[in-house]
Structure formats: structure tokens, C-alpha cells
C-alpha positions in Angstrom: -56.5 62.2 -28.8 -54.0 59.9 -30.4 -52.5 62.8 -32.3 -51.9 64.6 -28.9 -50.3 61.5 -27.5 -48.0 61.3 -30.5 -47.0 65.0 -30.3 -46.4 64.8 -26.5 -44.2 61.7 -26.7 -41.1 63.4 -28.2 -41.1 66.1 -25.5 -41.4 63.5 -22.8 -38.3 61.7 -24.3 -36.4 65.0 -24.3 -37.4 65.8 -20.7 -36.4 62.3 -19.6 -33.1 62.6 -21.4 -32.4 66.0 -19.9 -33.4 64.8 -16.4 -31.2 61.8 -16.8 -28.2 64.0 -17.9 -28.8 66.4 -15.0 -29.1 63.6 -12.5 -26.0 61.9 -13.9 -24.1 65.2 -13.7 -25.4 65.7 -10.1 -24.4 62.2 -9.2 -20.9 62.7 -10.7 -20.5 66.0 -8.9 -21.7 64.4 -5.7 -19.2 61.6 -6.1 -16.4 64.0 -6.8 -17.4 66.2 -3.8 -17.5 63.1 -1.5 -14.1 62.0 -2.7 -12.7 65.5 -2.1 -14.3 65.7 1.3 -12.7 62.3 2.2 -9.4 63.5 1.0 -9.6 66.7 3.0 -10.8 64.8 6.1 -7.8 62.4 5.8 -5.5 65.4 5.5 -7.0 66.9 8.6 -6.5 63.7 10.6 -2.9 63.5 9.3 -2.3 67.1 10.5 -3.8 66.3 13.9 -1.6 63.3 14.3 1.4 65.4 13.3 0.3 68.1 15.8 0.1 65.5 18.6 3.6 64.2 17.6 5.0 67.7 17.5 3.5 68.5 20.9 5.1 65.4 22.4 8.5 66.4 20.8 8.1 69.9 22.2 7.4 68.6 25.7 10.5 66.3 25.5 12.6 69.2 24.2 11.4 71.4 27.0 12.7 68.8 29.5 16.0 68.6 27.7 16.2 72.4 27.5 15.8 72.6 31.3 18.5 70.0 31.8 20.8 71.8 29.4 20.2 75.1 31.2 21.2 73.5 34.5 24.3 72.0 32.8 25.1 75.4 31.3 24.8 77.1 34.7 27.0 74.3 36.3 29.7 74.7 33.6 29.6 78.5 34.0 30.2 78.1 37.7 33.1 75.7 37.0 34.6 78.3 34.7 34.3 80.9 37.4 36.0 78.6 39.9 38.7 77.6 37.5 39.3 81.2 36.6 39.6 82.2 40.2 42.0 79.4 40.9 44.1 80.4 37.9 44.2 84.0 39.1 45.3 82.8 42.6 48.0 80.7 40.9 49.2 83.6 38.9 49.3 85.8 42.0 51.4 83.1 43.8 53.8 82.9 40.9 54.0 86.7 40.8 54.7 86.8 44.6 57.4 84.2 44.2 59.0 86.1 41.4 58.9 89.3 43.5 60.6 87.4 46.3 63.3 86.2 43.9 63.8 89.8 42.8 64.1 90.9 46.4 66.7 88.3 47.1 68.6 89.3 44.0 68.4 92.9 45.2 69.8 91.9 48.6 72.6 90.1 46.9 73.5 93.1 44.9 73.3 95.4 47.9 75.9 93.2 49.7 78.3 93.4 46.9 80.1 96.6 48.1 81.0 94.9 51.5 82.2 91.8 49.7 84.3 94.0 47.4 85.9 95.7 50.4 86.7 92.3 51.9 88.1 91.0 48.6 90.3 94.1 48.3 91.6 93.6 51.8 92.4 89.9 51.0 94.1 91.1 47.9 96.2 93.6 49.8 97.2 91.0 52.3 98.1 88.6 49.5 97.9 84.8 49.3 99.5 84.5 52.7 97.8 87.5 54.2 95.8 85.5 56.8 98.9 83.3 57.4 101.0 86.4 58.2 98.2 87.6 60.4 98.4 84.3 62.3 102.1 83.8 62.4 102.8 87.5 63.0 101.4 87.2 66.5 103.9 87.8 69.2 102.3 85.6 71.8 100.1 82.5 72.0 97.3 84.6 73.2 97.5 86.9 70.2 97.8 83.9 67.9 94.6 82.3 69.4 92.8 85.6 69.1 93.8 85.9 65.4 92.9 82.3 64.7 89.5 82.7 66.2 89.0 85.9 64.2 90.0 84.3 60.9 87.9 81.2 61.6 84.9 83.3 62.4 85.3 85.4 59.3 85.6 82.3 57.1 82.5 80.7 58.7 80.5 83.9 58.3 81.4 84.1 54.6 80.6 80.4 54.1 77.3 80.6 56.1 76.2 83.7 54.2 77.0 82.3 50.8 75.5 78.9 51.7 72.3 80.4 53.2 71.9 82.7 50.2 72.3 79.8 47.7 69.9 77.6 49.7 67.3 80.4 49.8 67.6 81.0 46.1 67.3 77.3 45.4 64.2 77.0 47.6 62.5 79.9 46.0 63.3 78.7 42.5 61.9 75.3 43.4 58.8 77.0 44.8 58.5 79.1 41.7 58.8 76.0 39.4 56.2 74.1 41.4 53.8 77.1 41.3 54.3 77.5 37.6 53.6 73.8 37.1 50.5 74.1 39.2 49.5 77.3 37.3 49.8 75.4 34.0 47.5 72.7 35.4 45.0 75.3 36.6 45.1 77.1 33.2 44.5 73.8 31.5 41.6 73.1 33.8 40.2 76.5 33.1 40.5 75.9 29.3 38.7 72.5 29.7 36.0 74.2 31.7 35.6 76.9 29.0 35.4 74.2 26.3 32.7 72.4 28.3 30.8 75.6 28.8 31.0 76.3 25.0 29.7 72.8 24.3 26.8 73.3 26.7 26.0 76.7 25.1 26.0 75.0 21.6 23.8 72.2 22.8 21.4 74.6 24.5 21.3 76.8 21.3 20.7 73.8 19.1 17.8 72.5 21.3 16.3 76.0 21.4 16.6 76.3 17.7 14.9 72.9 17.2 12.2 73.9 19.6 11.6 77.1 17.7 11.3 75.1 14.5 8.9 72.7 16.1 6.8 75.6 17.4 6.8 77.1 13.9 5.7 73.7 12.4 3.0 73.4 15.1 1.7 76.9 14.2 1.7 76.0 10.5 0.0 72.7 11.2 -2.7 74.4 13.2 -3.2 77.0 10.5 -3.5 74.3 7.8 -5.8 72.2 9.9 -8.1 75.2 10.5 -8.2 76.2 6.8 -8.9 72.5 5.8 -11.7 72.3 8.4 -13.3 75.4 6.8 -13.0 73.7 3.4 -14.4 70.5 4.7 -17.4 72.3 6.2 -18.1 73.9 2.8 -17.8 70.5 1.1 -20.4 69.1 3.5 -22.7 72.0 2.7 -22.2 71.3 -1.0 -23.1 67.6 -0.4 -26.2 68.7 1.5 -27.2 71.0 -1.3 -26.7 68.2 -3.8 -29.0 65.9 -1.7 -31.7 68.6 -1.8 -31.4 68.9 -5.5 -30.0 72.4 -5.4 -27.1 73.5 -7.5 -24.1 73.6 -5.1 -21.3 76.1 -5.3 -17.8 74.9 -6.3 -15.4 74.5 -3.4 -11.7 74.9 -4.3 -9.3 73.5 -1.8 -5.8 75.2 -2.3 -2.8 73.1 -3.1 -0.9 74.8 -0.3 -3.0 73.1 2.3 -1.6 69.8 1.3 2.1 70.6 1.5 4.0 67.5 2.6 0.9 65.3 2.1 0.4 65.1 -1.7 0.5 61.6 -3.3 3.4 61.0 -5.8 2.4 61.2 -9.5 4.3 57.9 -10.1 6.1 55.5 -7.7 9.8 55.4 -8.2 13.2 56.8 -7.0 14.3 60.3 -7.8 16.9 60.3 -10.6 17.7 64.0 -10.7 17.1 66.2 -7.6 15.6 69.7 -7.6 18.0 72.4 -8.7 20.5 69.9 -10.2 21.5 69.1 -13.8 20.7 65.5 -15.1 24.4 64.7 -15.4 23.8 63.2 -18.8 26.3 63.9 -21.6 25.7 67.3 -23.1 23.0 68.3 -20.6 24.0 71.0 -18.2 20.5 72.5 -17.7 19.6 72.9 -14.0 16.2 71.3 -13.3 13.4 73.4 -11.9 11.8 70.1 -10.9 12.8 66.5 -10.3 13.1 63.4 -12.5 11.3 60.3 -11.1 12.3 56.9 -12.5 9.4 54.8 -13.8 8.9 52.2 -16.4 7.8 53.4 -19.8 4.0 53.4 -20.1 3.4 53.8 -16.3 0.3 55.8 -15.6 0.9 59.4 -14.3 -1.7 60.7 -11.8 -2.7 64.2 -10.8 -1.4 65.2 -7.4 -4.4 67.6 -6.7 -7.6 68.7 -8.4 -7.1 71.2 -11.1 -7.8 72.3 -14.6 -5.5 71.3 -17.6 -4.0 74.6 -18.8 -1.4 73.1 -21.2 -1.3 69.7 -22.9 1.2 69.9 -25.8 4.9 69.1 -26.7 7.4 71.5 -25.2 11.1 71.8 -26.3 13.3 69.9 -23.9 10.5 68.2 -22.0 8.7 66.3 -24.7 4.9 66.0 -24.2 4.0 68.2 -21.2 0.8 68.6 -19.2 0.3 71.5 -16.8 -2.4 71.5 -14.1 -3.7 74.8 -12.8 -4.7 74.3 -9.1 -5.8 77.8 -8.5 -4.3 80.4 -6.1 -1.3 80.7 -8.5 -0.2 77.0 -7.9 0.6 74.7 -10.8 2.0 71.2 -11.3 4.0 70.2 -14.4 4.3 66.7 -15.9 6.9 66.2 -18.6 8.6 63.4 -20.7 5.1 61.9 -21.3 4.7 59.2 -23.8 1.1 60.1 -24.2 -1.5 62.6 -22.8 -4.8 61.3 -21.6 -6.8 64.6 -21.0 -7.4 67.6 -23.1 -6.8 71.3 -22.3 -9.6 72.9 -20.3 -10.7 69.7 -18.6 -11.1 69.7 -14.9 -9.6 66.6 -13.1 -9.6 65.2 -9.6 -6.6 64.1 -7.5 -5.5 60.7 -8.8 -6.9 61.2 -12.3 -4.7 59.6 -14.9 -3.1 62.4 -17.0 -0.9 60.3 -19.3 1.8 57.7 -19.5 5.6 57.8 -18.7 7.9 58.3 -21.6 11.7 58.7 -21.9 13.9 61.6 -21.0 16.0 63.1 -23.8 19.0 60.8 -24.2 18.1 59.1 -20.9 16.0 56.3 -19.4 12.2 56.3 -18.9 11.3 58.9 -16.3 8.7 61.5 -15.4 9.7 65.2 -15.2 7.7 66.7 -12.3 7.6 70.3 -11.2 5.6 72.3 -8.7 5.2 76.1 -9.1 3.8 78.3 -6.3 3.4 82.1 -6.5 5.3 82.2 -9.7 8.4 80.3 -8.7 9.5 76.7 -8.8 9.7 74.9 -5.4 11.3 71.6 -4.5 8.5 69.0 -5.2 9.8 66.6 -2.5 8.8 69.2 0.1 5.2 68.9 -1.1 4.9 65.2 -1.6 4.2 62.6 1.1 7.4 61.4 2.7 8.3 57.8 1.8 
């Protein structure tokens, strides 16, 4: 009996150890799943808040759009009125010009009579009318001749004076109408500029509304996909409580665009798609350089598996996380690397420590790659 107890004891120890390891692994997995579920739920609430804010902005923009549409219609009506006034002004100027042309034609048509009269005066000589007067044989003839000469002079004078006065009046009218036309044309130009400004404002608001609608659609899509992931995580937790082996739930990085935590806190030294500006370095960056003190911990922005953890030319020590669905995050200029290749990490796990950029100050090189291409990391990180 004692021999049996001695032989059974080692197996009990092994069973207990295995059970302890299994329970510890289950507890660790449950803790990781709970943390991921909280993270997903926080992201859902953030997206819901963003959706509410976008809906408020959309309602406000709709009101502005209606006001701008009314303003556009008003400006268009003002343009039509100004255009009609300009056309009337041009018609009045044209009519005055036609009247001047008619008067000029009348003057030209009267030239033959004036020529005959001038020839007659010439034939009579300087004293022609005097001879006509003094050549009278009687006082009666003299009076008759005097009245004829006086009437002829008055007719000439009246005709010339009337013609000049008419021409001057018409010219003044034309000048006034042309001045009025210039004012009307300036008013029309102002109305057209106001209409163009209203069109631009309306187009800008419509474009902004379209962008907001697109963001609302994307937010709704992301929230829906995150809700499905959250439900699967809850099922995983329930399975863990029952003691069953849960299935792994992968939450895509793309669902957290604009909501990822920064790998380190610090200002951006080199923007995406720009060279560093340091002497001898003209290489355009596929990521960003974030300033941080040497030795600052660098954290994972999203759960993933370490696919690379070695030095790389130009970037020093580099760690690459594979987040699944062809999404990766890259961490360079590391002073040290804290995790090995093949290890699966959670969001916020320390990956290493900040080192120095080549010929530059301490910084973290950070890059995000999605679907085989580099994207601007700032569009994926939480705004600050």
C-alpha cells in the first residue's frame, strides 16, 4: 500500500503542475481577452460619440446650405435684374447715337441749299446785300428789301443756333446715358461677383457635407465591425469561464484608424514623406520620426506578432509587428529590443527603448503599412 502511494505521488505532482500551467494560461488568456474587449468597447464608444458629433455638424450644415441656396437664388435674381438694366442702358445709348446720326444726316442734307446761298452771296460780293438795299428806287422798295434781308439773316441764325443746340443737348444726353451705362455695368459686374462668391460658398459647404456623410458612413461601418468583434470576444470570455478552449479573435488594425495610441509621447520631428533635413540625408521617409528621450519605452499600437526584430541598415534596431490582414507597424532607431521574433503581444506592450537617429537626436522611427504600402501614421494615431 505504501509502495502504491509512493508511485502515485509523482503523477499527482505532474497533474497538479499541468493543471496549474493550464489554469495560468487560461487566466492569462482571459485577462488578455478582457483587455482587448475593453479596448474594442472604448473604440465603439469613441466612434458613437464621433457619429453623434458628425450628425450635429451635418444638421448645422444642412441649415447653412439652405441659407446659401436662398442667397444664391437672390444673387442670381440680382444678376438678371442688373443685366436687364444694362441692356436697357445700352439700348438707350444706341438710340441716342442713332439720333445723333440722324441729325448729322440732316445737316449734310441741308448743305446743298447752304452752298447755293453761299454762291449767291459770293456773286453779290461783300456789299451784295448793301447794293440790294441801296439799289432800291423808293422807300417802299427799300423797306421791303430790308425786311427780306433781315428775315434771311434771322433764318440762317435760327437754323444754325437750333441745330447747334440740338446737337449739344443730344451729346449731353449721350454722355449722361453712357455714364449711367457704366454705372449699370459696374453694378452688373458686382452682382456677378457676388453670385460667384455665393456659388463657391455653396459648393464648399456641399463638399464639406459630402465629406461628413462619407465619414459618417465609415464610422458606422467601423462601429458595426467592432461590435461584431466585441460580441466574439464576449463569447470567447464565456467559453473561458466554462473551461472550454476559446477561439482566437483577431481585431483588424484598420478598425482603429484615427484612434490608435502613440507608441511614444513626443513631437513629430520629420513628417511623413519628407527627408530628415539632416546633413547628407536626402532619403524620403515612409514613416515619421517622433522625438523622445533616449531610453523611453516604446509601446505596441495594436495587438500583433513580432515578425522582425533585428538591426536594419539606416534604421538601427528595428521591430516589425504583423497585425494581420496585411497591416504592419514598424519601430526603428531602437536602443534595445524587448521582445523576440514570433512572440504575440498586446496593445501597449513594451517593445523596446528609444535610441538615436543616425547623425541626429534621440527619436523613434515609426511607420504603418497597410495593403503593401506605407501610409501616413498620423492619420492612424489618436489626435492630440
